[in-house]
C-alpha positions in Angstrom: -7.2 -1.7 -25.9 -5.0 0.0 -23.1 -6.5 2.7 -21.3 -3.3 4.8 -21.4 -0.2 5.2 -23.2 3.0 3.9 -21.6 4.4 7.5 -21.8 1.3 9.2 -19.9 1.6 6.5 -17.3 5.4 7.1 -16.6 4.6 11.0 -16.9 2.0 10.6 -13.9 4.4 8.7 -12.1 7.2 11.4 -12.2 4.8 14.1 -11.7 3.4 12.4 -8.4 7.1 12.0 -6.9 8.0 15.6 -7.9 4.8 17.0 -6.4 6.1 14.9 -3.1 9.2 16.6 -3.3 7.6 20.2 -4.0 5.3 19.6 -0.7 8.8 19.3 1.2 9.8 22.5 -0.2 7.3 24.3 2.3 9.1 22.6 5.1 12.4 24.0 4.0 10.8 27.3 3.5 9.7 27.5 7.3 13.1 25.8 8.5 15.3 28.3 6.7 15.6 31.6 8.8 16.1 34.1 6.2 13.4 36.3 4.6 11.4 34.8 1.4 13.2 37.2 -1.2 16.8 36.4 0.0 15.8 32.7 0.3 14.5 32.6 -3.4 17.7 34.1 -4.6 19.9 31.6 -3.1 17.3 28.8 -4.2 17.5 29.8 -7.9 21.4 30.5 -7.8 22.0 27.1 -6.5 19.6 25.8 -9.1 20.9 27.2 -12.2 24.6 26.5 -11.4 23.8 22.9 -10.4 22.0 22.9 -13.8 25.0 24.2 -15.7 27.1 21.6 -14.2 24.7 18.9 -15.7 24.9 20.4 -19.1 28.7 20.4 -18.7 28.7 16.7 -17.3 26.6 15.6 -20.4 28.3 18.2 -23.0 24.6 19.3 -23.9 24.5 22.6 -25.8 22.3 25.3 -24.1 22.3 27.7 -27.1 18.8 28.9 -28.2 17.6 31.9 -30.0 17.5 35.5 -28.8 13.5 35.3 -29.1 13.6 32.0 -27.1 15.6 33.4 -24.4 13.6 36.5 -23.9 10.6 34.7 -23.6 12.3 32.3 -21.1 14.1 35.2 -19.3 10.7 37.2 -18.9 8.9 34.1 -17.7 11.4 33.7 -15.3 10.1 36.7 -13.4 6.7 35.1 -12.9 8.7 32.1 -11.5 10.5 34.3 -9.0 7.4 36.2 -8.0 5.8 32.8 -7.2 8.4 31.5 -5.5 8.7 34.7 -3.2 5.0 35.1 -2.7 4.8 31.3 -1.5 7.5 31.9 0.9 6.0 34.8 2.1 2.8 33.1 2.7 4.5 30.3 4.7 6.3 33.0 7.0 3.1 35.1 7.6 0.9 32.1 8.3 2.0 28.1 8.1 3.1 25.6 5.9 -0.4 24.2 5.9 -2.2 27.6 5.0 0.1 28.3 2.3 -0.1 25.0 0.6 -4.0 25.0 0.7 -4.0 28.4 -0.7 -1.7 27.4 -3.2 -4.6 24.8 -4.5 -6.3 27.7 -6.1 -3.9 27.0 -9.0 -6.4 24.9 -10.3 -9.1 27.7 -10.3 -6.8 30.0 -12.0 -5.6 27.4 -14.5 -9.4 26.1 -15.2 -10.3 29.9 -16.1 -6.9 31.1 -18.0 -5.7 28.3 -19.8 -8.8 28.1 -22.2 -8.6 31.8 -22.5 -5.0 32.2 -23.4 -5.5 28.9 -26.0 -8.6 30.4 -27.4 -10.7 27.4 -26.2 -14.2 27.2 -24.8 -14.1 27.1 -21.0 -15.2 23.8 -19.7 -18.5 24.0 -17.3 -17.0 21.2 -15.3 -14.0 23.0 -14.5 -15.7 26.2 -13.5 -17.8 24.3 -11.3 -14.4 22.8 -9.8 -13.1 26.5 -9.6 -16.3 27.6 -7.6 -15.9 24.7 -5.1 -12.2 25.4 -4.5 -13.3 29.2 -4.2 -16.0 28.4 -1.4 -13.3 26.1 0.4 -10.9 28.9 0.4 -13.6 31.4 1.5 -14.0 28.9 4.6 -10.7 28.9 5.4 -10.5 32.9 5.3 -13.4 33.1 7.5 -11.8 30.8 10.2 -8.2 31.7 9.8 -8.5 35.7 9.5 -5.3 36.3 11.5 -3.6 34.6 8.6 -5.4 36.7 5.8 -2.1 38.3 4.5 -0.5 35.0 4.3 -3.6 33.5 2.5 -3.5 36.5 0.1 0.2 35.8 -0.6 -0.6 32.2 -1.2 -3.3 33.0 -3.8 -1.3 35.6 -5.7 1.6 32.9 -5.7 -0.8 30.4 -7.2 -2.0 32.7 -10.0 1.6 33.2 -10.8 2.1 29.4 -10.9 -0.8 29.1 -13.3 0.6 31.5 -15.8 4.1 30.0 -16.1 2.6 26.4 -16.1 0.6 27.4 -19.3 3.3 29.0 -20.6 5.9 26.3 -20.1 2.9 23.8 -21.7 3.7 25.5 -24.8 7.4 26.1 -24.4 7.8 22.4 -23.9 6.6 21.3 -27.3 9.7 22.7 -28.9 12.6 22.4 -26.7 14.0 20.1 -24.0 12.8 20.8 -20.2 16.5 21.4 -18.8 17.1 24.1 -21.4 13.5 25.9 -20.4 14.0 25.5 -16.9 17.9 26.7 -17.1 16.8 30.1 -18.5 13.7 30.7 -16.6 15.8 30.2 -13.5 18.6 32.6 -14.5 16.0 34.8 -15.5 14.5 34.4 -11.9 17.7 34.9 -10.2 18.1 38.3 -12.2 14.6 39.5 -11.4 14.9 38.7 -7.8 18.4 40.4 -7.9 17.1 43.5 -9.3 14.2 43.4 -6.6 16.8 43.0 -3.8 18.8 46.1 -5.5 15.8 48.4 -5.6 14.8 47.4 -2.1 18.1 47.7 -0.7 17.9 44.2 0.2 21.3 43.3 -1.4 23.1 45.9 0.8 21.5 44.3 4.0 23.7 41.7 5.6 22.4 38.2 5.5 23.5 35.7 8.2 23.4 32.0 7.0 23.9 29.6 9.7 25.0 26.1 8.7 21.7 24.5 8.8 20.3 27.3 6.5 23.0 26.5 4.2 22.2 22.6 4.2 18.7 23.3 3.6 19.3 25.7 0.9 21.6 23.3 -1.0 18.6 20.6 -0.9 16.3 23.3 -1.9 18.2 24.4 -4.7 19.3 21.0 -6.0 16.7 18.2 -5.4 13.6 20.4 -4.8 14.3 23.1 -7.5 16.5 22.0 -10.6 15.7 18.3 -10.6 12.2 18.8 -9.6 11.5 21.6 -11.6 13.1 20.2 -14.9 10.9 17.2 -14.2 7.7 19.3 -13.5 8.1 21.1 -17.0 9.1 17.6 -19.2 5.6 15.9 -18.1 4.2 19.1 -19.9 4.9 17.3 -23.2 2.1 14.7 -22.5 0.1 16.1 -20.0 -2.1 19.3 -20.1 -1.4 22.3 -17.9 -4.7 21.7 -15.9 -4.0 18.2 -15.3 -0.7 19.2 -14.2 -2.2 21.6 -11.7 -4.6 18.9 -10.6 -1.9 16.4 -9.5 0.0 19.5 -8.4 -2.8 20.1 -5.8 -1.6 16.9 -3.9 1.1 19.1 -2.9 -0.8 20.5 0.3 -1.4 16.9 1.2 1.9 15.8 1.2 3.2 19.0 2.7 0.4 18.9 5.8 1.5 15.6 6.5 5.2 16.6 6.6 4.5 19.5 8.5 2.5 17.8 11.3 5.7 15.2 11.3 8.2 18.3 11.3 6.3 21.0 13.4 3.5 19.0 15.4 1.0 21.4 17.6 2.3 24.5 15.4 0.6 23.4 12.4 -2.7 22.5 14.1 -5.4 24.6 12.7 -9.3 25.2 13.5 -11.9 22.8 12.5 -13.3 25.4 9.8 -9.5 25.4 8.4 -10.1 21.5 8.1 -13.4 21.6 6.6 -12.4 24.4 3.9 -9.1 22.4 3.2 -11.5 19.0 2.8 -13.9 21.0 0.2 -10.6 22.1 -1.7 -8.9 18.7 -1.7 -11.8 16.8 -2.2 -13.0 18.9 -5.2 -9.5 18.1 -6.5 -9.9 14.5 -6.1 -13.5 14.5 -7.5 -12.6 16.1 -10.7 -10.9 13.5 -12.7 -13.6 10.7 -11.8 -16.7 13.4 -13.0 -14.4 14.4 -16.1 -14.2 10.4 -17.3 -17.8 10.3 -16.9 -18.7 13.1 -18.9 -16.1 11.9 -21.7 -17.6 8.2 -21.7 -19.4 7.4 -24.6 -23.1 6.4 -24.2 -23.7 2.8 -25.1 -26.3 2.4 -27.6 -26.4 -1.9 -27.0 -29.8 -2.8 -26.0 -30.3 -3.8 -22.4 -31.8 -7.2 -21.8 
């Protein structure tokens, strides 16, 4: 009997590739010189325009009901908050700190998904969450100079957990590109409103050629393409499983950060100890869950 359905295996591969691409967004966030809110504004603008071009090319109808539009539009506000907080975390600390803080996504999802779906909270998932908390506490203790950046990363993870759970429901009823398109439009509108209120739209934003190049990569490959893929896999994978694999993002991101920024990304031993606890817990979880689900053999021994 096969261990997995082929569709599940395919979706896992797609998710791993997507997470690697997401790991690269941290590098781009550090390379782009503009502030976090303007960065996200350009990112989602490029992303939903490129998606719209895809729909036109494929002659795909993007019509949805008013109720669906409003759900996705308001979910876009959470997506926007997640990205602004994430890039703000990078600019207030380092790529490595921001990515490890984002790993708390697993903790938030372990608690919120069962509550929102009215399911029993798994003791194993709570244990996983507590281990992640201990690792993040250690990072806080040894990297206190980055405390605001860490808090921004944690809040970003909370937002990511909420919209991941919402999307795990939405994907059951409509295609991933449609979900992504309207959420990205919503994100752009909400960021625009934020900039309008904060007078960020009035402040001149100077984009140098490298900023524009990196924004185009961020908006197309790392957002529209990766976002659609990340939502699509939720049709077969639970939000919690997606959250666990998404936590490979700091692994990919930290490796890439060392390649791009070298000594700037070097942290204290305490940071790496905390990161090992967080990431080690994430890798250990599937093994423990498999043992928990494995039926006890009733065949006599001997």
